[in-house]
VOPAGU-2260 file (C-alpha; in pm, 1 decimal, decimal comma):
REM VOPAGU-2260
SITE   aa  ch    i         X         Y         Z
SITE  MET   A    0      -1,0      27,1      27,1
SITE  SER   A    1     123,1     324,3    -108,7
SITE  THR   A    2     147,9     645,0      91,6
SITE  ALA   A    3      73,0     963,4      -6,1
SITE  THR   A    4     395,4    1105,2      15,7
SITE  ASP   A    5     552,1     784,1    -253,0
SITE  ILE   A    6     238,1     891,6    -533,8
SITE  ALA   A    7     380,0    1013,9    -826,5
SITE  VAL   A    8      56,3     975,6   -1053,8
SITE  SER   A    9    -337,2     986,3    -941,2
SITE  VAL   A   10    -618,7     773,1   -1142,6
SITE  VAL   A   11    -978,1     975,7   -1136,0
SITE  VAL   A   12   -1230,8     784,4   -1249,0
SITE  PRO   A   13   -1588,2     872,3   -1285,8
SITE  THR   A   14   -1851,1     650,3   -1226,6
SITE  TYR   A   15   -2274,3     616,2   -1190,8
SITE  ARG   A   16   -2410,7     281,2   -1190,6
SITE  ARG   A   17   -2216,9      31,0   -1383,6
SITE  PRO   A   18   -2042,4    -132,4   -1129,8
SITE  ASP   A   19   -1952,2    -473,8   -1378,3
SITE  LEU   A   20   -1764,1    -208,1   -1600,1
SITE  LEU   A   21   -1616,3      -2,9   -1292,9
SITE  GLN   A   22   -1476,2    -326,8   -1206,1
SITE  ARG   A   23   -1312,0    -418,4   -1569,4
SITE  LEU   A   24   -1112,9    -103,8   -1541,1
SITE  LEU   A   25    -993,5    -129,3   -1219,2
SITE  GLN   A   26    -840,4    -497,4   -1289,9
SITE  ALA   A   27    -716,9    -333,9   -1598,2
SITE  LEU   A   28    -511,4     -61,3   -1385,9
SITE  LEU   A   29    -411,0    -307,4   -1092,9
SITE  ARG   A   30    -170,8    -448,4   -1385,6
SITE  GLN   A   31     -43,6    -151,3   -1469,8
SITE  ASP   A   32     371,6    -221,1   -1501,5
SITE  MET   A   33     455,6      83,3   -1213,3
SITE  PRO   A   34     507,7       5,1    -914,7
SITE  PHE   A   35     171,8      19,7    -701,2
SITE  GLU   A   36     336,3     279,5    -426,7
SITE  SER   A   37     400,5     564,8    -720,0
SITE  TYR   A   38     -15,2     535,7    -797,2
SITE  GLU   A   39    -356,9     564,8    -704,1
SITE  ILE   A   40    -669,0     565,4    -790,0
SITE  VAL   A   41    -960,7     748,2    -690,1
SITE  VAL   A   42   -1300,3     613,5    -768,0
SITE  ALA   A   43   -1549,6     937,3    -786,9
SITE  ASP   A   44   -1909,7     749,4    -744,7
SITE  ASP   A   45   -2172,9    1004,9    -848,2
SITE  GLY   A   46   -2435,0     780,9    -785,6
SITE  PRO   A   47   -2324,2     675,4    -510,5
SITE  ASP   A   48   -2459,1     310,8    -443,0
SITE  PRO   A   49   -2433,6      78,2    -263,8
SITE  ILE   A   50   -2300,0    -184,5    -538,2
SITE  THR   A   51   -2024,6       9,1    -646,5
SITE  ALA   A   52   -1881,6     127,2    -321,3
SITE  SER   A   53   -1868,1    -273,1    -215,7
SITE  ARG   A   54   -1650,2    -346,3    -526,0
SITE  VAL   A   55   -1427,0    -102,2    -532,1
SITE  ARG   A   56   -1394,6    -165,3    -142,5
SITE  ALA   A   57   -1353,8    -555,2    -231,0
SITE  ILE   A   58   -1035,5    -443,6    -441,4
SITE  ALA   A   59    -895,6    -207,3    -235,0
SITE  ARG   A   60    -857,9    -453,8      67,6
SITE  GLN   A   61    -632,5    -656,8    -148,6
SITE  HIS   A   62    -264,1    -700,9     -18,3
SITE  HIS   A   63    -136,3    -648,9    -399,8
SITE  ALA   A   64    -287,6    -329,0    -484,0
SITE  PRO   A   65    -231,5      61,0    -510,7
SITE  ARG   A   66    -412,0     296,0    -284,0
SITE  ILE   A   67    -757,7     296,4    -381,7
SITE  ILE   A   68    -997,5     602,3    -293,9
SITE  TYR   A   69   -1370,7     526,1    -293,0
SITE  LEU   A   70   -1551,4     910,5    -295,9
SITE  ALA   A   71   -1919,0     917,6    -283,1
SITE  VAL   A   72   -2024,3    1241,4    -465,3
SITE  THR   A   73   -2328,4    1426,4    -323,1
SITE  ASN   A   74   -2253,9    1753,5    -395,1
SITE  SER   A   75   -2316,9    1766,3    -785,4
SITE  GLN   A   76   -2417,1    1587,5   -1086,4
SITE  GLY   A   77   -2227,4    1487,6   -1397,8
SITE  PRO   A   78   -1903,2    1347,0   -1482,0
SITE  ALA   A   79   -1751,5    1693,0   -1468,4
SITE  GLY   A   80   -1798,8    1770,2   -1088,9
SITE  ALA   A   81   -1721,9    1357,5   -1006,4
SITE  ARG   A   82   -1380,2    1459,3   -1135,6
SITE  ASN   A   83   -1346,7    1785,6    -962,7
SITE  CYS   A   84   -1426,1    1587,8    -668,8
SITE  GLY   A   85   -1155,8    1336,7    -710,2
SITE  TRP   A   86    -897,3    1563,0    -852,9
SITE  ARG   A   87    -878,4    1751,7    -520,4
SITE  ALA   A   88    -868,2    1436,1    -279,8
SITE  ALA   A   89    -575,7    1280,6    -500,7
SITE  HIS   A   90    -233,7    1273,5    -382,4
SITE  GLY   A   91      26,5    1290,2    -698,2
SITE  ARG   A   92     161,5    1580,4    -914,4
SITE  ILE   A   93      13,6    1417,9   -1230,8
SITE  VAL   A   94    -341,9    1358,8   -1272,1
SITE  ALA   A   95    -453,9    1081,3   -1489,4
SITE  PHE   A   96    -812,2    1085,2   -1636,3
SITE  THR   A   97   -1030,6     799,1   -1775,3
SITE  ASP   A   98   -1340,8     644,0   -1749,6
SITE  ASP   A   99   -1532,7     348,9   -1618,2
SITE  ASP   A  100   -1594,6     205,5   -1947,0
SITE  THR   A  101   -1249,0     197,9   -2102,1
SITE  ILE   A  102    -969,6     -35,4   -2101,1
SITE  PRO   A  103    -634,9      98,5   -2042,2
SITE  ALA   A  104    -302,0    -113,0   -2175,5
SITE  GLN   A  105     -62,3    -224,6   -1946,4
SITE  ASP   A  106     163,5      54,3   -2024,6
SITE  TRP   A  107     -99,9     308,6   -2031,2
SITE  LEU   A  108      16,7     489,9   -1720,1
SITE  ARG   A  109     382,7     504,2   -1767,5
SITE  ARG   A  110     356,2     623,8   -2101,3
SITE  GLY   A  111     140,4     908,3   -2024,3
SITE  VAL   A  112     345,1    1004,8   -1719,7
SITE  GLU   A  113     646,4     997,8   -1969,3
SITE  ALA   A  114     496,6    1241,1   -2214,5
SITE  LEU   A  115     445,2    1474,6   -1925,2
SITE  SER   A  116     890,8    1442,5   -1868,2
SITE  ASP   A  117     894,0    1740,9   -2144,1
SITE  ASN   A  118     787,4    2054,3   -1947,3
SITE  ALA   A  119     418,5    1974,7   -2052,7
SITE  ASP   A  120     133,3    2041,3   -1850,5
SITE  ALA   A  121    -122,9    1781,6   -1955,8
SITE  ALA   A  122    -115,3    1508,0   -2259,0
SITE  ALA   A  123    -353,8    1349,0   -2468,6
SITE  GLY   A  124    -376,1     990,0   -2478,8
SITE  LYS   A  125    -497,4     816,7   -2782,4
SITE  VAL   A  126    -833,3     594,7   -2778,0
SITE  ASP   A  127    -855,5     307,6   -2951,1
SITE  VAL   A  128   -1256,1     239,5   -3029,1
SITE  PRO   A  129   -1295,8    -106,0   -3227,7
SITE  LEU   A  130   -1531,8    -134,6   -3436,0
SITE  PRO   A  131   -1667,6    -399,0   -3739,3
SITE  ALA   A  132   -1647,3    -292,4   -4114,7
SITE  ARG   A  133   -2009,6    -157,6   -4140,1
SITE  PRO   A  134   -2060,9       3,8   -3841,7
SITE  THR   A  135   -2422,6     180,5   -3650,8
SITE  ASP   A  136   -2467,9     544,3   -3674,8
SITE  TRP   A  137   -2402,1     498,9   -3301,1
SITE  GLU   A  138   -2064,5     309,8   -3325,2
SITE  ARG   A  139   -1921,6     545,0   -3542,9
SITE  GLU   A  140   -2012,5     834,5   -3376,0
SITE  THR   A  141   -1836,3     655,9   -3062,2
SITE  GLY   A  142   -1589,2     547,6   -3300,2
SITE  GLY   A  143   -1484,0     978,0   -3319,2
SITE  LEU   A  144   -1334,9     949,1   -2993,3
SITE  SER   A  145   -1002,2     784,6   -3163,4
SITE  LYS   A  146    -985,8    1133,1   -3354,4
SITE  ALA   A  147   -1078,0    1361,6   -3109,8
SITE  GLU   A  148    -770,3    1635,9   -3008,3
SITE  PHE   A  149    -859,6    1619,3   -2584,5
SITE  VAL   A  150   -1105,2    1373,6   -2467,0
SITE  THR   A  151   -1141,0    1277,0   -2052,8
SITE  ALA   A  152   -1132,0     872,8   -2146,2
SITE  ASN   A  153    -743,4     946,9   -2162,1
SITE  CYS   A  154    -594,9    1256,4   -2058,9
SITE  PHE   A  155    -315,8    1330,0   -1807,0
SITE  VAL   A  156    -312,6    1726,6   -1609,8
SITE  THR   A  157     -47,9    1803,8   -1369,4
SITE  ARG   A  158    -179,9    1914,2   -1015,4
SITE  ASN   A  159     -99,1    2317,0   -1052,5
SITE  ALA   A  160    -246,5    2294,7   -1385,3
SITE  LEU   A  161    -590,5    2167,8   -1258,3
SITE  LEU   A  162    -564,6    2463,6    -990,1
SITE  ALA   A  163    -469,7    2742,2   -1184,8
SITE  VAL   A  164    -791,7    2708,9   -1449,8
SITE  GLY   A  165    -995,8    2564,6   -1162,8
SITE  GLY   A  166   -1051,3    2202,3   -1256,9
SITE  PHE   A  167   -1388,3    2098,1   -1480,2
SITE  ASP   A  168   -1715,5    2383,1   -1501,6
SITE  GLU   A  169   -1998,6    2165,8   -1325,1
SITE  ARG   A  170   -2241,0    2305,4   -1547,4
SITE  TYR   A  171   -2196,1    2054,9   -1788,8
SITE  THR   A  172   -2409,8    1795,2   -1609,3
SITE  MET   A  173   -2360,3    1536,1   -1881,8
SITE  ALA   A  174   -2042,0    1398,3   -2008,5
SITE  TRP   A  175   -2009,5    1679,8   -2291,7
SITE  ARG   A  176   -1749,6    1911,3   -2388,9
SITE  GLU   A  177   -1642,0    1968,0   -2054,2
SITE  ASP   A  178   -1308,0    1821,3   -2180,6
SITE  SER   A  179   -1264,4    2039,1   -2441,6
SITE  ASP   A  180   -1343,6    2327,4   -2230,0
SITE  LEU   A  181   -1071,6    2219,5   -1991,0
SITE  GLN   A  182    -832,7    2179,0   -2291,2
SITE  PHE   A  183    -972,1    2534,4   -2414,9
SITE  ALA   A  184    -889,1    2667,6   -2062,3
SITE  LEU   A  185    -526,6    2520,7   -2035,2
SITE  LEU   A  186    -473,0    2664,6   -2400,8
SITE  GLN   A  187    -573,3    3027,4   -2323,8
SITE  SER   A  188    -369,6    3001,6   -2035,0
SITE  GLY   A  189     -58,0    2942,9   -2185,4
SITE  TYR   A  190     -12,9    2582,1   -2046,6
SITE  LYS   A  191     164,7    2286,7   -2293,5
SITE  ILE   A  192     -85,9    2004,4   -2374,1
SITE  VAL   A  193      86,8    1735,0   -2586,7
SITE  ALA   A  194      -0,3    1393,9   -2775,5
SITE  ALA   A  195     102,4    1087,3   -2591,4
SITE  PRO   A  196      11,2     809,0   -2898,9
SITE  GLN   A  197     158,7     566,9   -2702,6
SITE  ALA   A  198     -43,8     618,5   -2403,6
SITE  ILE   A  199    -387,7     392,0   -2518,6
SITE  VAL   A  200    -708,9     287,9   -2342,6
SITE  THR   A  201    -907,9      68,7   -2534,6
SITE  HIS   A  202   -1275,1     179,0   -2536,0
SITE  PRO   A  203   -1514,2     -64,7   -2636,0
SITE  VAL   A  204   -1862,2      72,6   -2785,2
SITE  ARG   A  205   -2155,8     -28,0   -2543,9
SITE  PRO   A  206   -2502,0    -131,0   -2657,7
SITE  ALA   A  207   -2748,7     156,9   -2749,1
SITE  PRO   A  208   -3137,1     171,5   -2772,6
SITE  TRP   A  209   -3311,2     233,7   -3109,6
SITE  GLY   A  210   -3335,4     578,3   -3162,9
SITE  ILE   A  211   -3030,6     651,0   -2929,0
SITE  SER   A  212   -2924,9     968,3   -3175,0
SITE  LEU   A  213   -3297,3    1115,2   -3073,9
SITE  ARG   A  214   -3127,9    1185,5   -2687,4
SITE  GLN   A  215   -2764,0    1279,5   -2803,7
SITE  GLN   A  216   -2927,5    1590,9   -2913,7
SITE  CYS   A  217   -2985,8    1719,9   -2559,2
SITE  LYS   A  218   -2588,6    1789,9   -2623,7
SITE  VAL   A  219   -2641,7    2083,2   -2781,0
SITE  PHE   A  220   -2680,3    2248,9   -2472,5
SITE  PHE   A  221   -2380,0    2198,8   -2390,5
SITE  ASP   A  222   -2193,5    2341,7   -2738,7
SITE  VAL   A  223   -2347,7    2665,2   -2642,7
SITE  LEU   A  224   -2167,8    2688,2   -2306,4
SITE  LEU   A  225   -1873,1    2592,3   -2427,9
SITE  TYR   A  226   -1908,1    2853,9   -2754,0
SITE  ARG   A  227   -1994,5    3117,2   -2500,3
SITE  LYS   A  228   -1662,4    3073,5   -2312,8
SITE  HIS   A  229   -1428,3    2987,3   -2622,4
SITE  PRO   A  230   -1583,1    3120,7   -2934,9
SITE  HIS   A  231   -1294,9    3125,4   -3167,8
SITE  LEU   A  232   -1143,3    2816,8   -3046,1
SITE  TYR   A  233   -1523,9    2667,6   -3078,0
SITE  ARG   A  234   -1546,9    2768,8   -3443,4
SITE  THR   A  235   -1184,5    2661,5   -3552,3
SITE  ARG   A  236   -1135,6    2286,9   -3318,1
SITE  ILE   A  237   -1548,3    2196,9   -3254,9
SITE  ARG   A  238   -1807,4    2304,7   -3600,9
SITE  PRO   A  239   -1642,1    2603,1   -3817,7
SITE  VAL   A  240   -1963,4    2664,9   -3993,3
SITE  PRO   A  241   -2318,0    2616,8   -3819,4
SITE  PRO   A  242   -2552,5    2363,1   -3956,0
SITE  TRP   A  243   -2749,1    2573,1   -4241,9
SITE  HIS   A  244   -2899,8    2273,2   -4314,1
SITE  TYR   A  245   -3081,5    2248,2   -3978,4
SITE  TYR   A  246   -3182,5    2571,7   -4063,1
SITE  VAL   A  247   -3330,3    2493,7   -4385,7
SITE  ILE   A  248   -3539,2    2191,7   -4338,6
SITE  VAL   A  249   -3693,9    2348,2   -4055,4
SITE  LEU   A  250   -3755,4    2656,5   -4235,8
SITE  ALA   A  251   -3944,2    2434,6   -4542,3
SITE  ILE   A  252   -4123,6    2253,8   -4238,7
SITE  VAL   A  253   -4260,6    2563,4   -4129,9
SITE  ILE   A  254   -4300,5    2725,5   -4460,1
SITE  ALA   A  255   -4517,6    2434,8   -4645,1
SITE  PRO   A  256   -4829,4    2381,9   -4382,0
SITE  VAL   A  257   -4836,0    2774,5   -4378,6
SITE  SER   A  258   -4813,0    2805,0   -4773,2
SITE  ALA   A  259   -5101,0    2550,2   -4760,3
SITE  LEU   A  260   -5362,9    2685,6   -4562,4
SITE  ALA   A  261   -5303,7    3042,2   -4737,6
SITE  GLY   A  262   -5380,1    2848,4   -5035,5
SITE  SER   A  263   -5049,7    2856,1   -5225,8
SITE  LEU   A  264   -4936,3    2572,0   -5395,1
SITE  THR   A  265   -4657,1    2608,9   -5545,1
SITE  ILE   A  266   -4504,9    2737,4   -5255,0
SITE  PHE   A  267   -4607,1    2416,9   -5046,0
SITE  LEU   A  268   -4473,8    2262,2   -5304,1
SITE  THR   A  269   -4134,1    2437,1   -5332,7
SITE  ALA   A  270   -4089,2    2358,7   -4962,0
SITE  ALA   A  271   -4143,2    2014,7   -4987,3
SITE  PHE   A  272   -3941,0    1975,6   -5223,8
SITE  VAL   A  273   -3687,7    2160,2   -5025,0
SITE  TRP   A  274   -3760,4    1922,8   -4683,1
SITE  LEU   A  275   -3744,9    1604,3   -4890,2
SITE  VAL   A  276   -3400,4    1632,4   -5068,6
SITE  LEU   A  277   -3249,3    1780,7   -4784,3
SITE  THR   A  278   -3377,0    1530,6   -4523,0
SITE  ALA   A  279   -3280,1    1287,2   -4770,8
SITE  ARG   A  280   -2974,8    1363,3   -4863,6
SITE  PHE   A  281   -2874,0    1365,1   -4467,9
SITE  CYS   A  282   -3012,4    1047,0   -4435,3
SITE  LEU   A  283   -2819,8     880,4   -4691,9
SITE  ARG   A  284   -2461,2    1080,5   -4564,4
SITE  ARG   A  285   -2550,3     900,1   -4223,5
SITE  LEU   A  286   -2591,6     591,5   -4395,9
SITE  ARG   A  287   -2263,4     602,7   -4584,9
SITE  GLY   A  288   -2036,4     353,6   -4481,2
SITE  THR   A  289   -2246,3     188,9   -4201,6
SITE  SER   A  290   -2495,5     -97,6   -4126,4
SITE  HIS   A  291   -2743,8    -144,0   -4416,7
SITE  SER   A  292   -2893,5    -398,6   -4245,9
SITE  VAL   A  293   -3359,4    -323,7   -4224,6
SITE  ALA   A  294   -3329,5    -196,7   -3889,8
SITE  HIS   A  295   -3066,4      55,2   -3870,8
SITE  ILE   A  296   -3222,8     178,3   -4226,6
SITE  ALA   A  297   -3564,9     247,1   -4083,3
SITE  GLU   A  298   -3374,9     426,7   -3767,0
SITE  MET   A  299   -3164,4     661,0   -3962,9
SITE  VAL   A  300   -3496,0     699,5   -4183,7
SITE  VAL   A  301   -3691,4     838,6   -3875,2
SITE  THR   A  302   -3423,8     987,6   -3654,6
SITE  SER   A  303   -3257,9    1179,7   -3976,2
SITE  VAL   A  304   -3713,6    1365,9   -4010,4
SITE  ALA   A  305   -3636,7    1407,7   -3624,4
SITE  ILE   A  306   -3301,7    1566,6   -3597,1
SITE  PRO   A  307   -3300,1    1884,9   -3730,6
SITE  PRO   A  308   -3591,3    2010,9   -3538,0
SITE  LEU   A  309   -3486,0    1850,0   -3227,7
SITE  ALA   A  310   -3119,2    1981,6   -3275,0
SITE  LEU   A  311   -3264,7    2379,8   -3299,5
SITE  TYR   A  312   -3493,1    2319,5   -3020,2
SITE  TRP   A  313   -3154,4    2270,5   -2769,2
SITE  ARG   A  314   -3008,6    2525,1   -2957,1
SITE  LEU   A  315   -3211,6    2771,4   -2887,4
SITE  LYS   A  316   -3301,4    2695,2   -2509,9
SITE  GLY   A  317   -2874,5    2660,5   -2492,4
SITE  ALA   A  318   -2844,4    3008,5   -2625,6
SITE  LEU   A  319   -3159,5    3151,9   -2439,1
SITE  HIS   A  320   -2997,4    3026,3   -2089,9
SITE  PHE   A  321   -2600,3    3129,0   -2130,5
SITE  ARG   A  322   -2756,8    3450,5   -2304,5
SITE  VAL   A  323   -2533,3    3433,7   -2647,5
SITE  VAL   A  324   -2622,3    3418,2   -3008,6
SITE  PHE   A  325   -2577,5    3079,3   -3092,5
SITE  LEU   A  326   -2623,7    2946,9   -3478,3
């Protein structure tokens, strides 16, 4: 068992009622090729729930294990707040962040720490997302983690840098954009972020219910917060241009029934044609390179019709909430 003074790096893991996935992660962390005395694991339970607590404490009682700390997080909501509780309770000079549904490689911690040896303040590791030859839309979206610049599924930040920027903004109550917000805060404060491609975690795609893309649209709300805080970096690194096709689609949806009621057949047909063409194009783009099973095609058709108005609803709600013009 390590003591606080021996610890070089602290692994912070937020979790929410996924004890089986968390146990898999913890077993991978116990296999790291670093001495147990040199690192600790801090589990920030955003549930919190007794099953997760008992699993973590059972592993912590093992004789051959690093220090494992269990925190019941009750004063915040979401992974951003849980991570703040975790790193503030940690003892390491370096804080490694990962998620409860990842599987770190055996040399993950060592490689991440090595990446910070060249006067860097943060490092972004590599996320490997195994995908089938023809993934579903959901699988492909999750696969985007492998191309992300900086994600909390695999990153390393010095404690001093976290203290300087205040850690994570707890207004991000979902697992979305809180990692980019931290990245942008570090960049704007002049901290050095490097890539750590040899620090690898595997992120298997979890099963998702039919129509999951509709539920995901609420995440746009937090895009608005990120844009409000870091408009330039958002436009240069996240979304260079607004989704204009969404606006045209929704405008056509509004114009078509109004023109029909007004008796203007030409305008109605034009609006209906524009809606049909743009919606079909959107659907086909989502299907390109993905599964062509009947169920998946049906899901793409239905959700492609619903996503544009739903996405604009959340954009408008975010813009009103955070008081910013966001297109």
